[in-house]
C-alpha positions as CSV (number, residue, x, y, z in Angstrom):
1,X,1.9,6.4,1.4
2,X,1.3,9.0,-0.9
3,X,3.9,12.1,-1.6
4,X,3.5,15.4,-1.9
5,X,5.1,14.8,-5.3
6,X,2.7,12.4,-6.3
7,X,0.0,14.4,-5.4
8,X,1.5,17.2,-7.5
9,X,1.3,14.9,-10.3
10,X,-2.1,13.7,-9.7
11,X,-4.8,15.6,-11.6
12,X,-8.6,15.4,-12.1
13,X,-10.6,16.3,-14.9
14,X,-14.5,16.6,-14.4
15,X,-16.8,16.8,-17.4
16,X,-19.9,19.2,-16.3
17,X,-21.0,20.1,-19.7
18,X,-24.0,18.3,-20.1
19,X,-27.6,19.8,-19.8
20,X,-29.8,16.6,-18.0
21,X,-32.9,17.1,-19.7
22,X,-34.4,14.1,-18.6
23,X,-34.7,15.7,-15.0
24,X,-36.6,18.7,-16.3
25,X,-38.4,20.7,-14.9
26,X,-35.9,20.7,-12.2
27,X,-33.0,20.6,-14.7
28,X,-32.7,23.6,-16.9
29,X,-30.1,25.0,-19.3
30,X,-28.2,27.2,-16.7
31,X,-28.8,25.0,-13.6
32,X,-28.5,21.2,-15.2
33,X,-28.6,18.0,-13.2
34,X,-25.1,18.1,-12.3
35,X,-25.6,21.3,-10.3
36,X,-28.9,20.1,-8.6
37,X,-28.8,18.7,-4.8
38,X,-31.4,15.8,-5.5
39,X,-29.8,13.5,-2.8
40,X,-28.6,15.1,0.7
41,X,-27.1,18.6,0.9
42,X,-24.5,19.1,-1.8
43,X,-25.1,18.6,-5.9
44,X,-23.7,15.9,-7.6
45,X,-21.0,18.5,-8.8
46,X,-20.0,19.2,-5.4
47,X,-19.9,15.5,-4.3
48,X,-17.9,14.7,-7.0
49,X,-15.1,17.1,-6.0
50,X,-15.4,16.0,-2.4
51,X,-14.7,12.6,-3.3
52,X,-11.3,13.0,-5.0
53,X,-10.0,16.0,-2.3
54,X,-8.3,13.2,-0.2
55,X,-6.5,12.2,-3.2
56,X,-5.9,15.6,-5.4
57,X,-5.2,19.0,-4.3
58,X,-7.7,21.6,-5.3
59,X,-5.4,23.4,-7.3
60,X,-5.1,19.9,-9.9
61,X,-9.2,19.4,-10.0
62,X,-10.6,21.3,-13.3
63,X,-14.2,21.6,-14.2
64,X,-14.7,21.7,-18.2
65,X,-18.5,23.1,-18.6
66,X,-20.0,25.4,-20.7
67,X,-20.4,28.9,-21.3
68,X,-24.1,29.0,-19.9
69,X,-23.1,27.0,-16.7
70,X,-19.5,28.7,-15.8
71,X,-21.0,31.3,-13.1
72,X,-22.8,28.5,-11.4
73,X,-20.0,25.9,-11.3
74,X,-17.7,28.5,-9.8
75,X,-20.3,29.8,-7.1
76,X,-20.6,26.1,-5.9
77,X,-16.9,25.5,-5.7
78,X,-15.3,28.3,-4.5
79,X,-12.1,26.5,-2.9
80,X,-11.2,26.1,-6.4
81,X,-9.2,28.5,-8.5
82,X,-11.5,30.2,-10.8
83,X,-9.2,29.8,-13.9
84,X,-9.9,25.7,-13.2
85,X,-13.6,26.3,-14.2
86,X,-12.9,26.0,-18.2
87,X,-16.0,26.9,-20.6
88,X,-16.2,24.6,-24.0
89,X,-18.1,27.2,-26.6
90,X,-20.0,24.3,-27.6
91,X,-20.8,20.8,-26.9
92,X,-18.7,18.7,-29.2
93,X,-18.8,15.4,-27.1
94,X,-16.0,13.6,-24.6
95,X,-13.5,13.6,-26.9
96,X,-12.9,17.1,-27.6
97,X,-13.5,17.8,-23.7
98,X,-10.6,15.0,-22.9
99,X,-8.4,16.9,-25.3
100,X,-8.9,20.1,-23.8
101,X,-8.2,18.2,-20.2
102,X,-5.1,16.8,-21.6
103,X,-3.9,20.3,-22.4
104,X,-4.8,22.0,-19.5
105,X,-2.9,19.1,-17.4
106,X,0.1,19.0,-19.7
107,X,0.4,22.5,-19.2
108,X,1.2,22.0,-15.6
109,X,3.1,19.0,-15.9
110,X,4.0,16.9,-18.4
111,X,4.9,13.9,-16.1
112,X,1.0,14.5,-14.6
113,X,-1.4,11.8,-14.3
114,X,-5.1,12.5,-15.0
115,X,-8.5,10.8,-14.1
116,X,-11.3,11.7,-16.0
117,X,-14.7,11.6,-14.1
118,X,-18.3,12.8,-14.7
119,X,-19.9,15.0,-12.7
120,X,-23.7,13.0,-12.1
121,X,-22.6,9.9,-10.5
122,X,-24.0,8.5,-7.3
123,X,-21.3,6.7,-5.2
124,X,-22.3,6.2,-1.6
125,X,-19.1,4.6,-0.5
126,X,-16.6,7.3,-0.8
127,X,-13.8,5.1,0.4
128,X,-14.1,2.4,-1.5
129,X,-14.1,4.6,-5.1
130,X,-11.2,6.3,-3.5
131,X,-9.0,2.9,-3.1
132,X,-9.9,1.7,-6.5
133,X,-8.9,5.3,-7.9
134,X,-5.7,5.7,-5.8
135,X,-4.8,2.1,-7.7
136,X,-5.8,2.8,-10.8
137,X,-3.3,6.4,-10.4
138,X,-1.0,4.2,-9.5
139,X,-0.9,2.1,-12.4
140,X,-1.5,4.6,-14.9
141,X,1.5,6.5,-13.3
142,X,3.7,3.5,-14.2
143,X,3.0,2.4,-17.5
144,X,1.8,3.1,-20.9
145,X,-1.7,2.0,-20.0
146,X,-5.4,3.7,-20.2
147,X,-7.3,3.0,-17.0
148,X,-10.8,2.8,-17.2
149,X,-12.8,1.9,-13.9
150,X,-15.7,-0.6,-14.8
151,X,-18.4,-1.4,-12.6
152,X,-19.5,-5.0,-11.8
153,X,-23.2,-5.3,-13.0
154,X,-25.8,-5.6,-10.3
155,X,-28.7,-6.5,-12.8
156,X,-29.3,-6.7,-16.7
157,X,-29.2,-3.0,-17.3
158,X,-30.0,-1.7,-21.0
159,X,-29.0,2.0,-20.7
160,X,-25.5,1.5,-20.1
161,X,-22.1,0.2,-22.7
162,X,-20.5,-2.9,-21.4
163,X,-16.6,-3.7,-21.3
164,X,-15.7,-7.4,-21.8
165,X,-13.0,-8.2,-19.6
166,X,-9.8,-10.9,-20.1
167,X,-8.0,-12.9,-17.5
168,X,-6.9,-10.9,-14.2
169,X,-3.6,-9.1,-14.6
170,X,-0.5,-9.7,-12.4
171,X,0.9,-7.3,-10.1
172,X,3.5,-5.1,-11.8
173,X,6.9,-6.1,-11.3
174,X,8.6,-4.4,-8.2
175,X,4.8,-2.8,-7.5
176,X,3.2,-3.0,-4.2
177,X,0.2,-5.3,-4.4
178,X,-3.3,-3.4,-4.6
179,X,-6.7,-4.4,-3.3
180,X,-7.9,-3.3,-6.4
181,X,-8.3,-6.2,-9.4
182,X,-7.3,-5.4,-13.0
183,X,-8.2,-7.2,-16.1
184,X,-7.5,-6.4,-19.7
185,X,-10.3,-4.9,-21.7
186,X,-11.0,-7.1,-24.5
187,X,-14.2,-5.3,-26.1
188,X,-16.2,-2.2,-25.8
189,X,-19.8,-3.1,-26.6
190,X,-22.7,-0.6,-27.1
191,X,-25.7,-0.2,-24.8
192,X,-26.9,-4.0,-25.5
193,X,-31.1,-5.6,-26.2
194,X,-32.3,-7.0,-22.5
195,X,-31.4,-10.5,-23.4
196,X,-27.9,-9.7,-24.5
197,X,-27.7,-7.7,-21.0
198,X,-28.9,-11.1,-19.3
199,X,-25.6,-13.0,-21.1
200,X,-22.9,-10.6,-20.1
201,X,-24.5,-10.4,-16.4
202,X,-24.2,-14.5,-16.2
203,X,-21.1,-14.1,-17.9
204,X,-19.8,-12.4,-15.0
205,X,-16.8,-11.5,-17.8
206,X,-18.6,-7.9,-18.5
207,X,-18.2,-4.6,-16.4
208,X,-20.3,-1.5,-16.9
209,X,-18.9,1.5,-19.1
210,X,-19.0,3.9,-16.1
211,X,-17.1,6.5,-18.0
212,X,-14.4,7.2,-15.6
213,X,-10.7,7.0,-17.0
214,X,-7.1,7.3,-15.8
215,X,-4.1,7.8,-17.9
216,X,-1.0,10.0,-17.7
217,X,-0.5,12.7,-20.1
218,X,1.8,10.9,-22.0
219,X,-0.5,8.1,-22.9
220,X,-3.4,10.2,-23.8
221,X,-1.4,12.3,-26.0
222,X,0.0,9.3,-27.6
223,X,-3.2,7.8,-28.0
224,X,-4.5,10.6,-29.3
225,X,-1.5,11.0,-32.2
226,X,-1.9,7.4,-33.2
227,X,-5.7,7.1,-33.6
228,X,-7.2,10.8,-33.7
229,X,-4.3,12.8,-35.3
230,X,-6.5,15.8,-35.6
231,X,-7.4,16.1,-31.6
232,X,-3.4,15.5,-31.5
233,X,-3.0,18.4,-33.2
234,X,-5.4,20.7,-31.3
235,X,-4.0,19.2,-28.0
236,X,-0.7,20.4,-28.9
237,X,-2.4,24.2,-30.0
238,X,-4.2,24.3,-26.8
239,X,-1.1,23.1,-24.5
240,X,0.6,26.1,-25.7
241,X,-1.6,28.5,-24.6
242,X,-3.4,26.6,-21.6
243,X,-1.9,28.2,-19.0
244,X,-3.5,31.6,-20.1
245,X,-7.2,32.0,-19.6
246,X,-8.0,34.8,-22.1
247,X,-5.7,33.4,-24.8
248,X,-7.3,29.9,-24.4
249,X,-11.1,31.1,-24.4
250,X,-9.9,32.8,-27.5
251,X,-8.6,29.7,-29.5
252,X,-11.4,27.7,-28.0
253,X,-14.1,29.9,-29.3
254,X,-12.3,29.8,-33.0
255,X,-11.6,26.2,-33.0
256,X,-14.2,24.5,-31.5
257,X,-16.7,25.1,-34.2
258,X,-14.8,23.0,-36.6
259,X,-13.8,20.5,-33.8
260,X,-15.0,16.7,-34.5
261,X,-17.8,15.6,-32.6
262,X,-17.2,12.2,-31.2
263,X,-17.2,10.3,-28.1
264,X,-14.0,9.3,-26.3
265,X,-15.4,5.7,-26.5
266,X,-15.6,5.8,-30.2
267,X,-12.5,7.8,-31.0
268,X,-10.0,5.9,-28.3
269,X,-11.1,3.4,-26.2
270,X,-12.6,1.1,-28.9
271,X,-9.3,1.2,-31.0
272,X,-6.5,0.9,-28.2
273,X,-4.6,-2.0,-27.6
274,X,-3.5,-0.5,-23.9
275,X,-6.6,-0.5,-22.1
276,X,-7.0,-2.1,-18.3
277,X,-9.9,-2.4,-16.4
278,X,-10.1,-1.5,-12.7
279,X,-12.9,-3.6,-10.8
280,X,-15.4,-0.9,-9.5
281,X,-16.1,-3.0,-6.3
282,X,-18.3,0.2,-4.8
283,X,-22.0,0.9,-5.4
284,X,-22.5,2.9,-8.0
285,X,-25.3,4.8,-10.0
286,X,-25.6,6.9,-13.0
287,X,-28.8,9.0,-12.8
288,X,-29.9,9.1,-16.1
289,X,-34.0,10.0,-15.7
290,X,-36.4,10.5,-13.1
291,X,-36.9,6.7,-12.2
292,X,-33.5,6.2,-11.0
293,X,-34.2,8.4,-8.2
294,X,-36.4,5.9,-6.4
295,X,-33.6,3.6,-5.8
296,X,-32.4,6.5,-3.5
297,X,-35.3,7.6,-1.8
298,X,-36.9,5.7,0.8
299,X,-40.3,4.4,-0.3
300,X,-44.0,3.8,1.3
301,X,-45.8,0.7,1.9
302,X,-47.0,1.0,-1.8
303,X,-43.7,1.7,-3.4
304,X,-44.5,5.6,-3.8
305,X,-40.6,7.2,-3.4
306,X,-41.6,10.9,-2.7
307,X,-39.5,13.9,-1.8
308,X,-42.6,16.1,-1.0
309,X,-45.4,16.5,1.6
310,X,-47.7,13.5,0.1
311,X,-50.8,12.1,0.5
312,X,-52.8,9.5,-1.3
313,X,-55.1,6.9,-1.6
314,X,-54.6,3.6,-3.7
315,X,-51.2,4.9,-5.6
316,X,-48.6,3.1,-5.8
317,X,-44.9,3.0,-7.3
318,X,-45.3,6.7,-8.3
319,X,-41.9,9.4,-8.2
320,X,-43.1,12.4,-6.6
321,X,-40.7,15.1,-6.3
322,X,-41.7,19.1,-5.0
323,X,-38.9,21.6,-5.7
324,X,-41.0,24.7,-5.0
325,X,-39.5,27.5,-2.8
326,X,-40.5,26.6,0.9
327,X,-43.1,29.3,1.2
328,X,-45.0,27.8,-1.8
329,X,-44.8,24.4,-0.7
330,X,-48.5,22.7,-0.3
331,X,-49.3,19.5,0.5
332,X,-49.9,17.4,-3.0
333,X,-52.9,14.7,-2.8
334,X,-53.0,11.8,-5.5
335,X,-55.7,9.0,-5.7
336,X,-55.5,6.2,-8.2
337,X,-52.3,7.2,-9.9
338,X,-49.5,4.5,-10.7
339,X,-46.3,4.3,-12.1
340,X,-46.0,8.0,-12.8
341,X,-43.6,11.1,-11.9
342,X,-45.0,14.3,-10.5
343,X,-42.6,17.0,-10.4
344,X,-43.3,20.6,-9.1
345,X,-41.0,24.0,-9.7
346,X,-42.2,27.3,-9.1
347,X,-42.8,27.9,-12.3
348,X,-43.8,24.2,-14.1
349,X,-45.5,20.8,-13.5
350,X,-44.3,17.4,-14.8
351,X,-46.8,14.5,-15.0
352,X,-45.1,11.8,-16.8
353,X,-45.6,7.7,-17.1
354,X,-42.6,6.3,-15.9
355,X,-41.9,4.0,-18.8
356,X,-41.9,6.9,-21.2
357,X,-39.2,9.0,-18.9
358,X,-37.0,8.9,-21.9
359,X,-39.1,11.1,-23.7
360,X,-39.2,14.1,-21.5
361,X,-35.9,14.8,-23.5
362,X,-38.1,15.4,-26.7
363,X,-40.5,17.6,-24.4
364,X,-37.5,19.9,-23.8
365,X,-36.9,20.3,-27.5
366,X,-40.7,21.0,-28.2
367,X,-40.4,23.6,-25.4
368,X,-37.1,25.1,-26.7
369,X,-39.1,25.4,-30.2
370,X,-42.2,27.3,-28.4
371,X,-41.6,31.2,-28.0
372,X,-44.1,31.4,-25.2
373,X,-42.3,28.1,-23.5
374,X,-38.6,28.5,-24.2
375,X,-37.9,30.4,-20.9
376,X,-38.7,27.2,-19.1
377,X,-35.6,25.5,-20.8
């Protein structure tokens, strides 16, 4: 049973600064993937907050985003304190965001335990997720360990990093036994080839690296001090002004351009010896690009996944998404199209082959370079 004292010392940092370019034309700089409502009635970000509210009070949830998205984030999350939405002046990868999150948490409670979670994951079974996260909070609060939630692979995916796990860890002395299984993290590995991914899945030793971390303020700052002294120094400076939003914004604006651009995986996780993997036994998906949407949308007999008024002849395995305003929607009729992505918004149409979905990012770059079209980015 969690006490009010436990809740007071639990924090969540949700990283919501990405641009989600692979979901263009729906995703834009001011309204990126995490702010979109693609599934259900809540955006990915709103769902991420909803999932943790039973475990952490709203006043202890921070959203780290960027300047262009602050207003939209605050509008979507009116129950969060306004100052809990913090803007990075520019993207500096996840280590900088984690460092900033640690400063925000430490300024509230130096005995705090924080979870760092992405804003754009799909987790249908919230109860299972909450159980694993609660167990991870409890373990991180007890000792000097970094907990990462690893997902048991269901297929040889090549789009995720993997974690090789060691033997199952016994329960800590005197601690209540949990339903979550923890392992020592043996090795973090980058996105593998398909052959390597098959090997990883068959071995049952590997977990997908979902980018979900839990640690105490003391543990994360010790880790930064040991492995990333410059980040640790920045954390100390930001900690001093973290409870004054105006001062913090001023300091970040001055210092962020010179902050090292590095992921938390490279900066800390791959170096630290105190990493523990919690088995994420819940269903999980990281919607990286349009083809992933087909996994969550009902398909017709020919495998077409449509969120639209869609009619076809001899079309198969397509993704059709109509995001136009209701009064502008018309039937989308397709003949003989295979393995395509067709997305319509009020001001743009995307037609792409599913196998080329990753190149949508290149298309967005091209649009940004064209004075006539950069308004669409």
